[in-house]
Every structure is written in structure tokens, then in C-alpha cells.
N, C-alpha and C positions, 0 to 999 in steps of 0.2 A: 428530796424524793425518797419515798419509802423503800426500805430494802426488801427485795423479793424474798418469799420464805424459802427455807431450806427444806430438804426431804422429810426430816423428822417433824418439823411443823406442818407441812402438808398432810402427812399421815396422821397426825392428831386432829387435823381439822375435817376429816372425812366425816360427812353427815349424810348417809343415804336417806334420812327422812327429811331433808331440807327440801325447800321448794325448788321449782325448776331453774330459777335464775341463779341461785346459789350453787346448784349442782353443776350447772354449765360453767360458772365462773371458777369453780374448782378444778374442772378439767382443763380449763384454759391455763391456769396457774400451773398444773402439773406439767402440761406439755411445754410451758414456758421454762420450767426448771429443767426438763429433759434437754431441750436445745441449748441452754446456757446463753452464751453470746452468739451462738449461731454459725461461728467460724471454723469449728473443728467437728466434722461429721463422726469421726471415731470417738471422740470424747462423748458426744450425745448418745451414740450407741452404748458406750460403757455405762452411762447414767441409767439407761433402760435395765441393763443387768443389775445395777445396783438397786434399782427399785424392786426388781423380781426378788433379789436375795433378801431385801429388807421385809418384803411381804411374806416370803417363805418362813422366816423366823418369827413372824407374827400372825397367827392364824385368826385372831379376831379382827385385824385390819384387812386381810384377805377377803374375809365374809363381808366386811362392810363395803370394800370397793367392788366386789361382785354385786352386791345388793344396789349400790349406786349405779352401776353399769346397766343393770337390769331395769331399774326405774327409767334411766335415760333412754334405753332402747324401746321401753313401752311408750315413750312420749313421741318418738320419731319413727317414720317409716323407712327403715333401712334399705328396703328395695327400691324406693324412689331415689335414695342417694346413689345406690349402685347403678341404676339405669340411666339417671338424668344428670347427675353432678358433672359439671365440666363440659357439658354439651349445650349447644344453643337451646334455650327455653323458649324461644318464640318461633312462630311459623314463617316469619319473613325477615329479610335483612334489615329493613329500617326499624322494625319494632324491637329486634335484638340489639341494635346499636343504641337505641334510647334506654333500653334495659340496663346495658353495660355502663352507660354514662351515669345512670341514676345510682347504681350500685358503687360506682366509683367515687362519686361525690358526697353520697350520704352515708353516715356511720350505721353500723349494724347493732341491734340490741341482743344481749345474751338471753332475753325473755323470748325464746322462739321454740316452737315444735317442728320447725323446718329442717329436716335432717341436712339438706344441702347447706343451708345458711349456717348451721352449727359447724358442720365440717369445715367450711370456709372460714369460720372464726378460730377454730382449733388449729388448723394447718395453714395459717396465713403467711408464715415465713418462706422467703424464697430458698432457704437451704434445708427445708423439711425433706424433699425428695432424696437429698444426699444422705442424711443420717438414717433414714428408712432403709436405703439400699445398704448401708453399712452394717446393718444388724446381723450378727452371726445366725446361722440356721438353727442352733440350739436355743438362742434367745427368741426367735420368732415362734418356735414350737411352745416354749414356756409361755409366751405372751398369748398365743392362741387358746392355750389350756386355761389361763386365767379368765379370759373374756368369754369363752364359750358358754353358751346358754343352752339348756335342753329345749327341745320342741315340744309343741303340744299335741302333735298328731299321733295316732296309733296305727300308722302304716307299717308294713314289714321293715321298711328302710329306716323308720324312725329318725327323720331328718332333724337336725338341729336348727335352732332359729337362724344361724348364719346361712346354712344350706337352703332353708326355706326363702330367706330373703333374696338369695343369688338366683333361685329358680323363679321367683316372682319378677326379679328384674329383668331376666331374659324374656319373660312373657311380655313386659311392658315394651321392651325394645322391638320384640318382633311386632307387636301391634303398631308402633310408630312407623316402622319400615313398610309395613302394609299400607299405612295410610298415605305415606308419600307415594308409594307405587300405585295406589288407586287414584290419585289425584289427576284431574283432567289434563293439567299441563304435561305431566309425564306420559300419560297414556297417549296423548296426541303425537308424541315424538318417538314411539316404539315402533319397531318393524312389525309387520303382520305376523312373522313367525313367533316373535317374543310375546305378542299380545295373545296368540293362540296357546302358547304354552303357559302363559300367566304365572310365573313363579310365585309372585305376591299372593295368589290365591291359595296356594298349598303351604305356604310358610307356617301358619298358625297350626293347622292340622298336624303337620310334621312335628312340630315342637310338642304339641299335646301327646303325641305318640311316645316321644322320649320320655317326657315326664311321667306318664302313666306306668310305663315298664320300669322307670328307675325307682319309683315309690313302691312298686309291687315287688321289687327285688329280683326282676327278671333281666335277662340279657337284652340291653337296649343298644348294642353297637350297630346293628343294621339301621334301627331308626335314627340313630345319631349321624350316620353317614348320609341318609337321605335328607336330614335337616341341614347339614353342612352343604350339601350339594345344592340344596334350594336356596341357601344364603349366597352362594357363590353365583347362582343364576340372577338373583335380584341385584347383586353388585355389577355384573355384566350388563344388565339391562340399564342401569344408571350410566354405565359407560357409553352405551347406546345413545342415550339422551345428550351426553357430552358431546359425542361426535356430530349429533344433529345440530347442537348450539354452535359448534365451531364452524359448521358450514353455512347455517342458515341465521346467524345472529345470536347475541348472547343476552339473557335475562339474568341480572344479578340475583332476584329473588329466587329463580329456579336454580341457579348455580348453588345458592344457599341451601335450598332443600336437598339436592343431590349430595352436598357435603354432609348435611345431617344424615342421610341415609348411610353414606360411607362410614361415618364415625360410629353409628349405632351397629353396623355390621362388625366393625373392629372391637367395639365394647362387649358384644355378644361372644366374640372369640375369646376375650379375656375371662368373661364370666364363666364360660363353658369350662376352661381350664381350671378355675378355681372350684367349681362345683364337681367334676367328674374325674380330675387328675391332679389332685393335690394332697397326698396324705400327710406330708411334712409341712403344709401351709406356707411354703415359699412363694407359691403363686398368689396367695392372698396378699402377702406383704408387697409383692410386685404390683398388684392391682391397687393397693392404697397409694403406694408411690406413684403409680400412673394417674390416680385421681388427683393427687396434689398438682402434678404437672398440668392436668386439664384445667384444674381450678385456676393455676396462674394464667394460663392461655385465655380462660374466659374472662378474666378480669381485665385484659388487655384490649382496648379499642383499636389499636393499630393491628394486632393479629387478626382481628375480625375483618377489618377493612382489606388487609393484605391477602387473606386467605380467600375472600370471596370476590375481589376485583381482579385477581391475576388473569383469568380467563377473559374477562372484559378487556383488560389492558392488552392482552395478546391480540384480541380481536381488532381493537382500534389501532393498534401498531400494525397489524397485518393490512388493514385497509388503507392506512397512511402509507404503508411501504408500496402497495400497488399503485397508489397515486404518485408517490415520490419517484417511481422509476421513470415517469414522464419527464422529470426535471433534470435528469442526469445525461449530460452529452457525452459521447464517446468518439466523435470524428469531426472532421472540419464541416461537413454539411450540416450536422446537429448543432455544432457551435455557432455557425452563421444563422441557423434558424432561431436559436436561443437569443442571439443579438437582436434580430428583427422583432421577435415577439416582446422582448424586454424594452425595446425602443417604443414599441406601441403602448406598452404599460406606463412608460415614462411620459408619453404624450398625454394620456388620459389623466395621469396624476397631476399634470400642471393645471388641468381644469379643476381637479379636486382642491388644489391650493387656493385657486381664485374663489371657489365656493366657500372654502373656510373663511377667508377673509371677508366674503360677503355676509357670512352668518355673523362673524364678529362685529360688523358694522351696524347690525340690527340693534345692538345694546341689550340683548336679552339678559336675564338672570344667569347665574352661573350654571344651574342645572340645564335650563332649557338651551343655553348656548352649547354645553357639552353634548346634550341629546342631538340636536339638529347638526352639529359637526360630525357626530357619530353616524347620523344618517346619511350625510354627504359622502363620508368615507365609504360605508356599506354599498351605497349605490354605485360608487366609482369602482370598487373592487369586483362587484358583480358585473358591471359593464366590460371590465378588463376579462374577466373569465368568459363571458359569452362572445367576446371578439377574439378569443383564444390568445390574448396577450399574457404577460408574465409580470409579476411584482417580485423582485429580487428576494426581498426579506421573507416572503412567505414560503420559500423553497425549503430551507433547512429543516423545519419541523416535519416536512413530508419525506424529505430524502434521508433522515436519520434512521427511521425504522427500516428502510430498504437496505441501508448500510449494516445495521444490526442483524438483519436476517442473514447476511452473507457470512457474518462471523460464525455462524452455527456450523458452517461446513470447512472451517480452516483445518487444512492437512499438511503440516510441514512447510518447508520453504516454498513449494509451488503455491500452496494456499496463502502465504504470507505475500507473496509478489502479486497474487490475483487481487487481494484485498487492497494493496498498495495501488494498483492500477485503478481500482474503484475509487480510492481517495483522490487520486489526480483527476479523474473525470469529474468527481463532485466539486473540487476546488475550482476547477477550470469553468464548471457551469455557473458557480456563483460569481466568478469574476466577470463571465459574460453577461450575467444578468444584471449586475450592478452597472457595469459600464453601459449596457444598453439602456437602463433606466435613466442613468444620469446624462447620456448622450442626448437624449430628447427633452427631458424635463426642464433643463436649463434653457435651451433656445426657445422651447414652447412657452415657457413662463415668461421669458423676456418678450416674445412676440405678443402674447396676450396683454402684457402691459402696454406695449406700443399701440395695439389696436384700440384699447380702451382709452388711451389718451387722445388718440385721433378722433375716435367717435364722440368723447364726452368733454374733452379739453381739461381733464383732470387726471391725476395719478390714480392708478388702481388701488393703492394703499398709501395713506398718508405718512408723513415723516415720522410722526410719533410710532405709528405701528412698525415702520421699517427699523427705527431705532430698537424697538423691543425685540424684533427678530434677531438683530445682531447680538443683543444682549442675552437672549435665551439660548442661542447657540454657541456662545463663547466657550471655548475649550477650558478656560480657567475656572468655569463654574461647574455646576453638578451635571453637565451634559452627559458625561460618561455614564454616570449612574442611571440617568433617564434612558439612556440608549439601551442599557442592559435590561432595565425593566421592561422596555418595549419588547424586548426578545422574549420575556417571560409571557407578555400577552399574545405574542406570535405563537408561541408553544401552545398555550391554552386554547387558541383558536383552532388548531390543528387536533387537539384532543376532543373539542366540541365536535369538530367535524367527523372524526372517527365514530364518536358515540352516536351522533345523529344518523349516520349512514347505517350503523349496526341496528338502530332502533328501526329505521326505514325497512331493512331487510327483514329483521326479526318478525314485524308485523305484516310482512308481505304487502306493503302498501302498493308496490307496482303493480302486483297481480289484482289488487283491489281496483285500482284506478283503471285498468284495462278492461276488467270484466264485470265491475259492478253495473247492475242494470240501471241504477239512477244515473250513473255517470255516462254510461253508453247512450242512454236516451237523450241526455242533455247535449253531448259532444258528438255523438255518433261513434260507431265501433272503430273506424279507422283512426280518428282524431284521439280517441281515448288511448289507443294503443301507442300513438306518437307521443302523447303526454306522458304515459307510463315510462317508455324508454328514455325520453328527455329527463324526467325527474330522476330515474335510477342512475343516470349518467352524471348529473349535475348536482344532486342532493348534497354530497360531501362538499363540493365547492360552494354552494349556496351558504351552507351552515358555516363554513370557515370565514368566508368574506364578510357575511352579515355580522357574525359574532365578533370578528376583528375589528370592522369599522365601528360598531357600538361601543366596544371596550375602549378603542383609542380615544373616542369622544367622551364617554360617561365615566369610565373608572378614575381618571385624574380628579374630575370634579367631586366624586364621591369621597376619595381619598383626602381631598382638601377639607371637606366637610368634617372629617374625622381627624383633622389636624395632622395629616400624613403628607408630607410635601413631595409627592412623586408626580412627575409628569411624563409625557411621552416625547421620544425622539425617534422619527423614522427617517432613514437616510434620504429616500427619494422625496419625500414630503418636505424634509428640511432643506434639501437642495433647491426645490421649487420655491419655498419661502425666501430663501437667501437670494435667489435670483430676482424675485419681485422686490426684495428690499433694495438690491442694487439699483433696479430700474427707477425706484422712487428716489433714492438718494443721489444718483447720477455717479458720474466718474470721480467725484470727489471722494466717495467711499472707498476707492481703490487705494487712497493714500492714508486710510485710517487703520491702525493696528487692530482695532476691534472687528473690523471686517475680515482680516486675514486670520484671526484667532477662530472666527466662525467657519471659515474655509477649511482650516486645519482640522476642526472638529469633525467634518464630514467623513473622512476615512474611518475614523475610530467610531463613529455612530453606526456606519455600516458594518464594520468589523463586529461589534458588540451585538447589533441586531442579529446577525447570522450566527455568531458563536454561541451566544447565551440560548437561543432557541434550539439550535442544533444538539448542544449538550444535554439540555433537559429531555428532548425527544429520544435522544440516543440512550440515555440512561433507562427510560421507561421501556424502550424497546428491548434493551438488554435484559431487563428483569422479565419482561413479558415472555421473551423467547427462551428464558432460562439458559442464557449463555454463560458458560463457565470458560473463559479464555485464560488458560494456564500459560500461554506462550504470547501474552500481550507485549511483554518486552521485545520479543523477536519481531513482531509487526512494527513497533515503534523504531526498532533499529533499522528495519528495512525502509521505512519511510524517511528516516534521517539520512540514509544514504541516497536515497532518491533527491531529496532536497539539497544535498551536497554537491552531487554529480551532475544532475539533470534538473536544475530549478525551474527552467522555462516550460518543462512539461506540466507544471502545476497552473500555468497561465495560458498556454497555447497547445493545441493538439499537435501531435508529431506531424510532420510534413506528409508522410506516406499514409496517413489515416484517411479512410474514405468511407462511404456508406457500405453497410454490409450488403 
């Protein structure tokens, strides 16, 4: 590996007449020398001082580096770097994501006249912002004097090239803010008062007033205040749109545009400070440091997704929490109701188990077996929803956001105890739903086997299939891993449900169904209204149940095609399958260890189905609600005391609890 050149060699290699590639490469080498190993910011700052001292003693090299810098600045548009670098370069989320992935995977060429691309190559190290911040004020002033180039204008102010570039950058950012504010999606969500005032319309003229007075050497303070007030009004209008989205559904692309608007307002604030209030150039150094930070963020795909999905995650979590409240029981009456609804769900799932074995008996290829098994699951889950029954393992992903929402309001011991009460209610609800599901799925599955045997004279499933069930549920196998993976699918279905409901509300489909002339003519006004209310009420459940059913059937098949050996283990369906296997094998199975290993697996399958989906949903909800729980240990301590002294409260409601 070649030794990097030292400072004396770099100064000897300065060639302002070299082509663009060699000039850019020399600048990259110079910055590499400045940062050294990149670990010590103070050392890098000292190297900048050493460079300036060396140039001060060699006037010929100072002239050459100024000439090289002048030619480099003539090649690139510095105003575009100042206005756009580090900010999203695309108008939509998906295109910006594709652009970041491309820049992340493909190398960059030094043969570039794109100022942003050159800046990205020059300041590519993660420690660059630190050594820039460590530069002493005197060093910043000396560096600015070295790199300052005179302007070509003849105005009374006689702006330098740097000042001209900053002013142009503000003009570009102003135009982009106006473009976002004038977009139909934004205007449609503004209040009538904001539309009438229309700050986006006045933004450019206000800035032109500032520039004209500044260039003429006149007092521009009043014009500057008007421009800043207009900026604040534009930002307030963006907040209006955010509030509208929170109430009426979230669009990721629109959130992305609003974030662009906010970032450009902040960029303008930085540029104004550099242009109008920076005699010692410390604000310029802060701007370069900020551009480095922006560049690092722009290279991050995760940062883009996190920044633009947080509002959508909050809305999905909020809609899930609204649904999840219905799954939490707080007294004996609600507890008994949960048992009844869960028992009904178990009865339906016994039919689902029989349907799955029926699909298996058709001898279809792997994909079509998975597809039709998924359809059977989806139909059963939708039927359970319409009958107002319950599937135990679907609850945690819905109840977790409701629990996370309550964490926002924790206030001392009273709040900790209140949250512990909610945990008790949640655990009892899960216990009741699992008991209810299993209480009926087992006898109903056995009854189906008896009815089938009486009607046809043959077992519902053959001995080979029954042996396979015992083997697949054996606790000594990968059953535990498959159960946790099933919890992931349960969580995914809840996220899909929240997203679909958000999409339904965002596009106002309930209103479209209720009042669309074509639909009202076909269905009649009253029936259209009923359908609109029905779909608005059930769209989340339909999305959750259909997506979950299809994933349970298709995802394992697709993963097997990719040589990933993951399968699903759902506690209620597994109990139904085990019951049918017992009916096929007869009482002899009760004397076989393999059967009891499968029975022993059921509690763990149920626990992992519930815990994995709950934990994932809870984490998303915590992030979406921006919950910072500094006293989590106190909450855990409160729960530990409840478990130690009153463990039965986690399984049965207190005797004195009644309907409110």
C-alpha cells in the first residue's frame, strides 16, 4: 500500500493548470492529510493551522492554491451545494430511496462538475464534522481569507463570490418551498384562513426585497423581518398539513414533502446567518460542519425510512390501539364475555383445521397447497370477525399499542400502579382468550372426526398424516422457533391492518362509497350508506385477517423455496391438529411419548405466539409515540411486587370487580 504524501509533497504537487480530475484528486489528498487517522479532532485542526503557516511562508504556493480553488469554483455551482446538499434530491419518498441505494452501492468518480458530489467525496469521513468544529476562530478567519474570491458585480455592496453563492442558494430554497406550498396535495389540506393569507405567494417577493436593499447598500432590516415572518408562516402552514394528516390519514410521500419544506426553512436560516451576520466567518464554518452532517444523514437509507415513516407508524399504532382497547378485559363480566367469544373462535378454527387437511389431501404442488391453505385460514378468520368471536394470538399486536399509549402519561407511583393494573388486565385477557380457544377447538375437532367417521366409515385424516402432526409439534424439534416466527407474522398482519385502515381513511373511501353517484345508483342511497359504515368499521379487521391467513399459508412455502426452513405453529390450530391426530391414532397414542411431547409444546407455542407479536408491536408503538420512559425500572418493580404478592390477579379478575 502506497504511503500517503506529506504536506511538503502535497504543496509541491499543486498544479492549478491541471485538468479537473487531477485538481479534485489533489483536494481529496489534502483533506485526507488534514484528517490523518481521523481519530483526533484537535490534531486535525492543528494540521489546518500547519497548512496555513506553510502557505504564509510561501507566497508562490499561496497564489497557486488560490488559483486552483478559483478554477474549481468555476467548475461547480457553489449555490447549488449550499441550497441542496444533504437535502432530499427527489420529489417523492420512493425515488429518493432508490437514489440513496444507488449512491450507496455505486462508486463516485472524481471527474465531476457536480458540486454536491464533489463535496460528498471531499468530506466523506464520519469524523469531519468534529475537526471542523474544533478549528479555532483565528484559524477559521485565516482559512476564509485564503479561499475568499472577489465577485464580478459592480453593485455598491460589491459582494464576494461566496456571498453571491449564499444569496443564490437562499433564492433556490425559497423557490422550492414555494413549489411545495403550491402543490395540490398541500393546498387541499390548508385551512381557508391560511389559503387566503397564502404565505407561499409572498415568500419570493419578500426575499427579492431583502436582496435589492442589501446589494444597494441600504437598510434591509425591515425587509428581512418580513421575509423571516413569511418563512415562519410557511412552516406553520406545513404544521397545519401535519395536523390534517394525523386526523385524516397519513401519506408517506406528503410527509416526505413536508419534511423537505421544514429542512429548507432551516437551511435558509443558516444561510441568512452566514450572509448577513458573520463578520468573523464562524457561522460559515458551522454551515460547512452542518453540511457534513447532512451529507452523512443523506447517505443513510435507515435515516430516510425512520424520518418519513415515524408519522405513519404513529398513525398505524394509534389505529391499532383503538382496536386493541376492545381486547382488554377489566372485570368479571368482560372476562366471561372474552371466554365466550374465544370459545366461538375455537369452534370455527376446528373447521379450519379440517379444511387444511382437506387441502392437503388434494395432493397439490407446494405453492398451491400453501395458497389454498392460506385462503382457508383467511376465510375462517374473516368469519370469526363477522361473528364477533376472537382468536387469542391476534390480540397482542393490537393491545400492545394501547399499552404503549398509556406509558406516555406515567406520573410517579400512581402512574406506575395504574400501568401495572393495565398489565394485569392484559395478561388476564390473553389467558381468557387462550383458554376459550382451546376449550372448544379440542372437543369440536374430536366431534368433527367422529361425525366424519360415522358418515364415511373412514378417519378424517390417515395414520401417516397423524404421525406427521405428532412429529411436527414435538417440543424437542424446532417448534419453539416456528412459534416465535408465527408471532412475527401476527405482528405483520396488525401493521398491514393499520396501514390499510390509514389508506382507507386518507382517500376517504367511506365517503366515496356513501355518496358516489355510480355506487348510489347501483346500490341505492340507504344501502350505500350501510356499506360505507360497514367497511369503515371492518376494513382493519378484514386486512388483518386476510393478510394473516395468506401469510400463514404462503410464507412458509416461499421460504422453503429459498431454502429457509421456517414454518408456522399457531397454538389454536396446533391444538386442533393434535386432537384430530389423536382421533385417528386412537387411545394408543396416549401411551406414546411423542404425543405428550406435542402436548407439552402447546403452552410454549401459545406463549411465544403472544409474546413475540406483543413485543414487536410494543416496540413500534413506543417509537411511534416517542415514549421516553425514564422510570421503567420502577414500573418493572411494581409488576414484580404484584406477581409476588398477588399472582392470581394476573389470571382471574378480583372478586369485587363488576361492570362499570
